[in-house]
C-alpha positions as CSV (number, residue, x, y, z in Angstrom):
1,M,39.2,-14.3,-17.0
2,D,40.4,-17.2,-15.1
3,E,37.4,-20.4,-15.0
4,N,36.1,-19.5,-11.5
5,T,35.1,-15.5,-12.8
6,Q,33.6,-17.2,-15.9
7,D,31.8,-19.7,-13.8
8,F,30.5,-17.4,-11.2
9,N,29.4,-14.6,-14.4
10,E,27.3,-17.2,-16.1
11,K,25.4,-18.5,-12.5
12,V,25.0,-14.6,-11.6
13,I,23.8,-13.8,-15.3
14,A,21.3,-17.0,-15.4
15,A,20.1,-16.4,-11.7
16,V,19.3,-13.2,-12.8
17,E,17.4,-13.6,-15.2
18,S,15.2,-16.4,-13.8
19,K,14.3,-13.9,-10.7
20,V,13.3,-11.4,-13.6
21,N,11.1,-13.8,-14.6
22,W,10.3,-14.9,-11.9
23,Y,9.2,-11.3,-10.9
24,N,7.8,-10.9,-14.3
25,T,5.2,-13.2,-14.3
26,S,4.2,-14.2,-10.7
27,Q,4.9,-11.1,-8.5
28,L,4.5,-7.9,-10.5
29,P,1.0,-9.3,-11.8
30,K,-0.1,-9.7,-8.2
31,V,0.8,-6.8,-7.5
32,Q,-1.0,-4.6,-10.1
33,D,-4.1,-7.1,-9.2
34,D,-3.7,-5.7,-5.5
35,Y,-3.6,-2.9,-6.7
36,R,-6.9,-2.9,-8.7
37,M,-8.5,-4.3,-5.1
38,H,-7.1,-1.4,-3.6
39,L,-8.8,1.0,-5.6
40,V,-12.0,-0.7,-5.4
41,C,-11.9,-0.4,-1.6
42,V,-10.3,3.2,-1.4
43,N,-13.6,4.1,-4.3
44,N,-16.1,2.5,-1.9
45,I,-14.8,4.0,1.4
46,I,-15.0,7.6,-0.7
47,D,-18.2,7.0,-2.0
48,T,-19.5,6.3,1.9
49,L,-17.8,9.6,3.0
50,V,-19.4,11.4,1.0
51,R,-22.9,10.1,0.8
52,R,-21.9,10.8,4.8
53,S,-20.9,14.7,4.1
54,L,-18.4,14.0,6.3
55,I,-15.8,14.8,2.8
56,V,-16.5,17.3,-0.5
57,P,-14.4,16.1,-3.2
58,D,-12.0,18.2,-5.5
59,P,-14.1,19.3,-7.6
60,Y,-10.8,19.9,-9.6
61,K,-9.9,16.9,-9.8
62,K,-10.4,16.3,-13.7
63,D,-8.5,18.8,-14.5
64,K,-4.7,17.9,-12.5
65,K,-2.6,15.9,-15.2
66,I,-0.9,13.3,-13.8
67,S,2.8,12.3,-15.6
68,S,4.7,10.1,-12.3
69,V,3.9,8.8,-8.4
70,V,3.2,11.5,-6.3
71,P,2.0,11.4,-2.8
72,P,-0.8,13.7,-2.0
73,E,0.1,16.9,0.2
74,D,0.4,15.8,4.1
75,T,1.0,19.9,5.1
76,P,-1.5,20.4,8.7
77,F,-4.9,21.8,8.8
78,N,-7.5,23.1,11.0
79,D,-10.1,21.1,11.8
80,N,-13.0,23.4,10.1
81,E,-11.4,22.6,6.8
82,R,-10.9,18.9,7.2
83,A,-13.9,17.8,4.8
84,S,-12.6,19.9,2.1
85,K,-8.7,18.9,2.5
86,L,-9.7,15.6,2.9
87,G,-12.0,15.6,0.1
88,I,-9.4,17.0,-2.0
89,R,-6.6,14.7,-0.7
90,L,-8.2,11.2,-0.7
91,S,-9.6,12.8,-4.5
92,D,-5.7,12.8,-5.4
93,Y,-5.0,9.7,-3.4
94,Q,-7.5,8.1,-5.8
95,S,-6.6,9.6,-8.8
96,M,-3.0,8.3,-8.6
97,L,-4.4,4.5,-8.2
98,E,-5.8,4.8,-11.5
99,F,-2.7,6.3,-12.9
100,I,-0.9,3.3,-11.1
101,C,-3.4,0.9,-12.4
102,N,-4.4,1.8,-16.0
103,Y,-0.7,3.5,-17.2
104,M,1.9,1.9,-15.1
105,K,4.0,-1.0,-16.6
106,F,4.4,-3.5,-13.9
107,A,7.6,-5.4,-15.0
108,V,10.9,-5.5,-13.6
109,E,12.3,-3.4,-17.0
110,H,10.3,-0.4,-16.1
111,L,10.0,-0.5,-12.3
112,N,13.7,1.1,-11.2
113,T,14.6,1.9,-7.9
114,E,13.0,5.5,-8.0
115,K,10.1,4.4,-9.4
116,I,10.1,1.9,-6.6
117,R,10.6,4.4,-3.7
118,K,8.3,6.4,-5.3
119,L,5.2,3.9,-5.2
120,L,6.1,3.2,-1.5
121,E,6.2,6.9,0.2
122,F,2.6,7.1,-2.0
123,N,1.7,4.0,-0.6
124,A,2.2,5.8,3.0
125,T,0.3,8.2,2.4
126,F,-2.3,6.9,5.3
127,N,-1.3,4.5,7.4
128,W,-4.2,1.6,6.6
129,A,-2.4,-0.4,8.9
130,N,-3.2,1.7,11.9
131,L,-6.0,4.4,11.5
132,S,-5.8,6.2,14.1
133,I,-7.5,9.2,15.5
134,N,-4.0,10.2,17.3
135,S,-1.9,9.4,14.6
136,A,0.7,11.5,14.3
137,K,0.7,11.5,10.4
138,V,-2.1,14.3,9.2
139,N,-3.3,12.7,6.5
140,T,-4.1,9.6,8.8
141,R,-5.7,11.2,11.5
142,A,-8.0,13.1,9.9
143,L,-9.2,9.7,7.8
144,A,-9.8,8.3,11.2
145,I,-12.1,10.8,12.3
146,A,-14.3,10.9,9.5
147,L,-14.3,7.1,9.8
148,A,-15.6,7.3,13.1
149,E,-18.1,9.6,12.5
150,A,-19.1,7.3,9.5
151,R,-20.1,4.9,12.0
152,N,-22.3,6.9,14.1
153,N,-26.1,6.5,13.5
154,T,-25.2,4.6,10.7
155,Q,-27.1,0.8,10.1
156,G,-24.8,-2.2,11.0
157,L,-24.8,-3.5,7.5
158,Q,-23.3,-0.7,6.5
159,V,-20.9,-0.3,9.0
160,A,-19.7,-3.7,7.8
161,M,-19.1,-2.7,5.0
162,L,-17.2,-0.4,5.7
163,N,-14.9,-2.4,7.9
164,D,-14.8,-4.8,5.0
165,N,-13.7,-2.5,2.7
166,L,-10.7,-1.0,5.0
167,A,-9.9,-4.4,6.0
168,K,-9.1,-6.0,2.1
169,G,-7.8,-2.3,1.2
170,R,-5.5,-2.8,4.3
171,Q,-3.9,-6.3,2.8
172,A,-4.3,-5.3,-0.6
173,L,-1.5,-2.7,0.2
174,D,0.2,-4.5,2.5
175,E,0.9,-7.6,0.3
176,I,2.1,-5.3,-2.6
177,N,4.6,-3.5,0.0
178,T,6.1,-7.0,0.6
179,I,6.8,-7.9,-2.8
180,L,8.6,-3.9,-3.7
181,K,10.8,-3.8,-0.9
182,P,12.7,-6.9,-1.6
183,L,12.3,-5.9,-5.7
184,S,13.9,-2.7,-4.9
185,D,17.2,-4.6,-3.5
186,F,17.3,-7.2,-6.2
187,Q,17.2,-4.2,-8.8
188,K,20.8,-3.9,-7.6
189,E,21.7,-7.1,-7.8
190,R,20.1,-7.0,-11.4
191,Y,22.3,-4.1,-12.6
192,K,25.5,-6.0,-11.5
193,G,24.2,-8.8,-13.4
194,D,24.2,-7.1,-16.8
195,V,27.3,-5.3,-16.2
196,R,28.9,-8.8,-16.1
197,K,26.9,-9.5,-18.8
198,N,26.9,-6.7,-21.3
199,V,30.6,-5.5,-19.9
200,I,32.9,-7.6,-18.3
201,C,31.5,-10.9,-20.9
202,N,32.2,-8.8,-24.0
203,E,34.8,-9.9,-26.2
204,Q,36.6,-6.5,-25.6
205,F,36.7,-6.7,-22.5
206,D,40.4,-7.2,-21.4
207,K,40.5,-9.8,-18.8
208,S,44.5,-8.7,-18.2
209,K,43.3,-5.2,-16.5
210,M,41.5,-7.3,-14.1
211,Q,44.5,-7.7,-12.1
212,S,44.1,-4.8,-9.5
213,E,40.7,-2.4,-8.6
214,G,41.9,0.5,-10.2
215,T,42.4,-1.0,-14.1
216,F,39.4,-3.1,-13.0
217,V,37.0,-0.1,-12.8
218,A,38.9,1.8,-15.9
219,E,38.1,-1.2,-18.3
220,I,34.6,-1.3,-17.1
221,K,34.5,2.4,-17.9
222,R,35.9,2.0,-20.9
223,L,32.7,0.3,-22.3
224,F,30.2,1.1,-20.1
225,S,28.8,3.8,-22.3
226,T,28.9,1.9,-25.2
227,C,28.1,-2.0,-23.7
228,M,25.1,0.0,-21.7
229,P,23.8,3.0,-23.4
230,K,21.0,5.0,-21.3
231,R,22.5,3.0,-17.9
232,P,23.8,5.3,-15.2
233,F,27.6,4.2,-14.1
234,A,26.8,3.6,-10.2
235,V,30.2,3.5,-8.6
236,E,29.4,2.2,-5.3
237,L,27.9,-1.3,-7.8
238,I,30.7,-1.3,-9.3
239,N,33.0,-1.6,-6.8
240,E,30.8,-4.3,-4.6
241,I,31.6,-6.2,-8.4
242,V,35.3,-5.3,-8.1
243,A,35.0,-6.5,-4.4
244,E,33.6,-10.0,-5.4
245,E,36.2,-10.7,-7.9
246,L,39.1,-9.1,-5.9
247,S,39.0,-8.9,-2.3
248,P,40.2,-11.8,0.4
249,E,36.7,-12.1,1.1
250,K,35.5,-12.5,-2.5
251,D,34.3,-16.3,-2.1
252,E,32.2,-15.2,0.8
253,L,30.8,-12.1,-1.1
254,Q,29.9,-14.3,-4.1
255,K,27.9,-16.8,-1.8
256,K,25.4,-13.7,-0.6
257,V,25.3,-12.3,-4.0
258,L,24.0,-16.4,-5.4
259,A,21.9,-16.3,-2.1
260,K,20.3,-12.7,-3.1
261,L,19.1,-14.2,-6.2
262,Q,17.3,-17.0,-4.7
263,F,13.7,-17.2,-4.8
264,E,10.7,-19.6,-3.7
265,E,8.3,-20.8,-6.1
266,K,5.5,-21.3,-4.7
267,K,4.1,-24.7,-5.8
268,K,0.6,-25.4,-6.4
269,V,-1.5,-27.1,-3.3
270,V,-2.6,-29.9,-4.0
271,K,-3.7,-31.2,-0.4
272,D,-7.3,-31.0,-0.2
273,A,-7.1,-30.1,3.3
274,S,-5.5,-27.0,2.8
275,V,-7.7,-25.4,0.0
276,D,-11.0,-24.9,0.9
277,T,-13.0,-24.8,-2.2
278,H,-16.6,-23.7,-0.9
279,E,-14.6,-20.3,0.9
280,M,-13.1,-20.2,-2.1
281,L,-16.5,-19.6,-4.4
282,M,-17.7,-17.6,-1.4
283,D,-15.0,-15.3,-1.6
284,A,-15.9,-14.6,-5.2
285,V,-19.6,-14.0,-3.8
286,R,-18.6,-11.4,-1.3
287,V,-16.5,-9.6,-4.4
288,I,-19.4,-9.7,-6.5
289,G,-21.5,-8.0,-3.3
290,G,-18.8,-5.4,-3.4
291,T,-20.1,-3.7,-6.7
292,A,-23.5,-2.6,-4.5
293,E,-22.2,0.8,-3.7
294,Q,-20.8,1.5,-6.9
295,Y,-24.3,0.5,-8.3
296,A,-26.1,2.6,-5.6
297,N,-24.1,5.8,-7.0
298,V,-24.9,5.3,-9.8
299,L,-28.7,5.2,-9.4
300,N,-28.5,8.1,-7.6
301,K,-26.5,10.2,-10.6
302,F,-28.7,8.4,-13.0
303,Q,-32.2,9.7,-11.2
304,G,-30.2,13.4,-11.1
305,N,-29.6,13.2,-14.9
306,H,-33.1,12.4,-15.5
307,S,-34.3,14.9,-13.2
308,I,-32.5,17.5,-15.3
309,L,-33.6,16.3,-18.7
310,Q,-37.6,16.1,-17.6
311,M,-37.0,20.0,-15.9
312,E,-35.4,21.2,-19.8
313,N,-38.9,19.0,-20.9
314,N,-41.4,20.9,-18.8
315,T,-42.7,23.2,-21.1
316,L,-46.7,24.5,-20.4
317,G,-48.1,21.2,-22.5
318,T,-46.4,19.4,-20.3
319,K,-47.7,21.1,-16.9
320,I,-51.4,21.3,-18.2
321,K,-51.4,17.1,-18.7
322,R,-49.4,16.6,-15.5
323,V,-52.6,19.1,-13.9
324,F,-55.5,16.6,-15.6
325,R,-53.9,13.4,-14.2
326,K,-53.4,14.2,-11.3
327,A,-56.9,15.7,-11.2
328,F,-58.5,12.1,-12.6
329,G,-56.0,9.9,-10.7
330,I,-54.2,8.9,-13.8
331,D,-51.0,7.7,-13.3
332,E,-47.6,9.3,-15.0
333,P,-47.0,7.9,-18.3
334,P,-43.8,5.6,-18.0
335,V,-40.5,7.9,-19.7
336,F,-38.5,5.5,-22.2
337,Y,-34.9,6.4,-23.3
338,T,-33.6,5.2,-26.8
339,I,-29.8,3.6,-25.7
340,T,-27.1,2.6,-27.6
341,L,-26.1,-1.1,-27.4
342,V,-22.6,-2.0,-29.4
343,D,-20.9,-5.7,-29.7
344,K,-17.6,-5.1,-29.1
345,T,-16.4,-8.3,-30.5
346,T,-18.7,-6.8,-34.1
347,N,-19.0,-3.3,-33.5
348,A,-22.7,-3.8,-34.7
349,R,-24.6,-1.5,-33.0
350,R,-28.5,-1.9,-31.8
351,H,-30.9,0.9,-30.0
352,E,-33.2,-0.8,-27.2
353,K,-36.0,1.4,-25.6
354,V,-35.5,1.3,-21.5
355,N,-38.0,2.0,-18.8
356,F,-36.8,4.3,-16.6
357,S,-38.6,3.7,-13.7
358,D,-38.7,0.1,-13.9
359,F,-34.3,0.4,-14.7
360,S,-34.1,2.3,-12.0
361,A,-36.4,0.1,-9.5
362,N,-34.1,-3.2,-10.8
363,L,-30.8,-1.2,-10.2
364,A,-32.3,-0.5,-6.4
365,K,-33.3,-4.1,-6.2
366,R,-30.0,-5.2,-7.1
367,V,-28.1,-2.7,-4.9
368,K,-30.4,-4.2,-1.7
369,Y,-28.9,-7.4,-3.0
370,Y,-25.4,-7.4,-3.4
371,Q,-25.6,-5.1,-0.1
372,G,-25.8,-8.6,1.6
373,L,-23.5,-10.8,-0.4
374,A,-21.2,-8.9,0.9
375,V,-21.4,-9.4,4.2
376,K,-21.0,-12.9,5.4
377,N,-23.4,-12.3,8.6
378,S,-26.3,-11.2,6.5
379,P,-29.5,-13.5,6.1
380,V,-29.0,-13.5,2.0
381,Y,-25.1,-14.6,2.1
382,A,-26.5,-17.2,4.7
383,K,-28.7,-18.8,2.8
384,L,-26.2,-19.0,-0.6
385,N,-23.5,-20.2,1.8
386,A,-25.5,-23.3,2.7
387,Q,-25.9,-24.4,-1.0
388,A,-23.6,-26.9,-2.5
389,E,-20.5,-25.6,-4.5
390,K,-22.1,-26.6,-7.6
391,T,-25.3,-24.5,-7.5
392,I,-23.1,-21.4,-5.6
393,L,-20.6,-21.8,-9.1
394,E,-23.5,-21.4,-11.1
395,F,-24.8,-18.3,-9.2
396,V,-21.4,-16.6,-9.5
397,E,-21.8,-17.6,-13.4
398,K,-25.0,-16.3,-13.7
399,Q,-23.9,-12.7,-11.8
400,L,-21.1,-12.1,-13.8
401,V,-23.2,-12.5,-17.2
402,D,-26.2,-10.4,-15.8
403,C,-23.6,-8.0,-14.7
404,G,-21.5,-8.2,-17.5
405,R,-24.8,-6.9,-19.8
406,L,-25.8,-4.6,-17.2
407,H,-22.4,-3.0,-17.5
408,V,-22.8,-2.1,-21.2
409,A,-26.3,-0.7,-20.3
410,L,-25.3,1.7,-18.2
411,G,-22.3,2.7,-20.4
412,A,-25.1,3.0,-23.4
413,L,-27.9,5.1,-20.7
414,D,-24.6,7.3,-19.5
415,D,-23.7,8.2,-23.1
416,F,-27.1,9.3,-23.5
417,F,-27.8,11.5,-20.5
418,K,-24.3,13.0,-21.8
419,N,-25.8,13.6,-25.0
420,A,-29.3,14.6,-24.6
421,V,-29.0,17.1,-21.8
422,H,-28.5,20.5,-24.1
423,G,-27.1,23.5,-23.0
424,A,-25.9,24.8,-19.8
425,D,-27.4,21.9,-18.3
426,R,-25.4,19.3,-19.6
427,A,-22.5,20.8,-17.2
428,K,-24.7,19.5,-14.5
429,V,-25.2,15.7,-15.5
430,K,-23.1,13.8,-13.7
431,G,-21.0,11.0,-15.6
432,I,-20.3,6.9,-13.8
433,K,-17.1,6.4,-15.5
434,M,-15.3,5.9,-11.9
435,E,-18.4,3.6,-11.4
436,L,-18.0,1.9,-14.4
437,S,-13.9,1.4,-14.1
438,T,-14.2,0.0,-10.3
439,I,-17.3,-2.4,-11.4
440,K,-15.4,-3.9,-13.9
441,N,-12.1,-4.4,-11.8
442,L,-14.2,-6.3,-9.6
443,M,-16.1,-8.6,-12.5
444,I,-12.6,-8.9,-13.3
445,K,-11.3,-10.2,-9.7
446,T,-14.4,-12.6,-9.4
447,N,-14.1,-14.0,-12.9
448,Q,-10.5,-14.6,-11.7
449,I,-11.3,-16.4,-8.4
450,K,-13.7,-18.8,-10.4
451,S,-10.9,-19.2,-13.1
452,E,-8.9,-20.6,-10.1
453,Y,-11.6,-22.7,-8.7
454,C,-12.3,-24.3,-11.9
455,A,-8.8,-24.8,-12.6
456,Y,-8.4,-26.6,-8.9
457,I,-11.1,-28.8,-9.5
458,E,-10.7,-30.2,-12.3
459,E,-6.6,-31.0,-11.4
460,Q,-8.0,-32.5,-8.5
461,E,-10.6,-34.4,-10.9
462,Q,-7.3,-35.2,-13.4
463,M,-5.0,-36.8,-10.0
464,K,-8.4,-39.2,-9.1
465,K,-8.3,-40.2,-13.1
466,L,-4.5,-41.0,-12.8
467,G,-4.7,-42.9,-9.1
468,L,-3.0,-40.2,-7.5
469,K,-5.3,-39.3,-4.7
470,N,-7.7,-41.2,-2.7
471,E,-11.0,-41.1,-3.1
């Protein structure tokens, strides 16, 4: 192996390792965050369509097992089947997103070209960038029709929330595709880099065999299974390596390889004008507001579970007492449920009595308030937007604490209903696992924005102290 070949190998290997690190630390964590945001938006869109009776969720969703990424069915169906067919396909899409967010490993080593191809194919299930009722794609057309019907005779605030979820979901998916498509090409260069590192640079590789294409390929093949076990022998890519070393255009080919391995590391922005810190905080506020639909779903399910439990306890004595209270104008006594709260840090358990009527009323108030926070043109949002950044930051921090406590209480009350209802009625109890997961993801996103804001403000303060920033 001559010096030029050795030098080129070293450059390629170093460039590949650097780009792998860039993807693993910068790009792929963003892909996972974007999938989580897309899932949150899809959950909210599905909830809206279900509430308007425009789709029927798949009743067998929980029975379906997922082991790999597969897009939902896209075969045609009749208009009178739209509610059920679209409901099943949206449920499948939702389940697959949950699988991607919770079980897929977002690292270069785990996302080979086949997995990337499947992800891109799945991402194209619905054309979120152009949801047209005239779309040639069955799923996109059906969803567009359902969304158009959802906007009819709906309050402006609800329409604005629906549109906001559609916009954010589309943006998240666009960012995902922008990262995944180049990653597929990079995996080919990574494979070639691994061949150079593990096979060609191996001490057992006979450098004298690099004089002709035939002997070069044969020598790579001789050591390949030993040096790169469980990796396929990709003839096309091996031939590219040979061409990069032996063809008359090898200098040009080598320049192209190194160019493909370049990447632009985005530097932290330090100019005041480029970062609107006020808007950054209000973005966190809007994300918190996005929990409104999930809390509304939780409230609806809990009220249904409460009714089931009360029917179970509707004995003769209870009925007689109710008649007397009604006759004498006496209010119904409050219903208390004892829930078990678990401290995740210490695993300590404590019991707490919950006045279900008060709990439901407070949750309903939170839903209404958060609905206003999610939409820019609402009075609630405008009032908060007029405040100083310090006030908004304190507000965001308080909401995160409140939502964290509420998240624990909701989970405990969910467990209570599942255990308190008996017999055949237990199957009627509706769980809130999906809502809790979505709320948690939104809290994580809000906290991430808050942390970025605090880090940026701290950086600016340090620059002032060092005299690197004008007052």
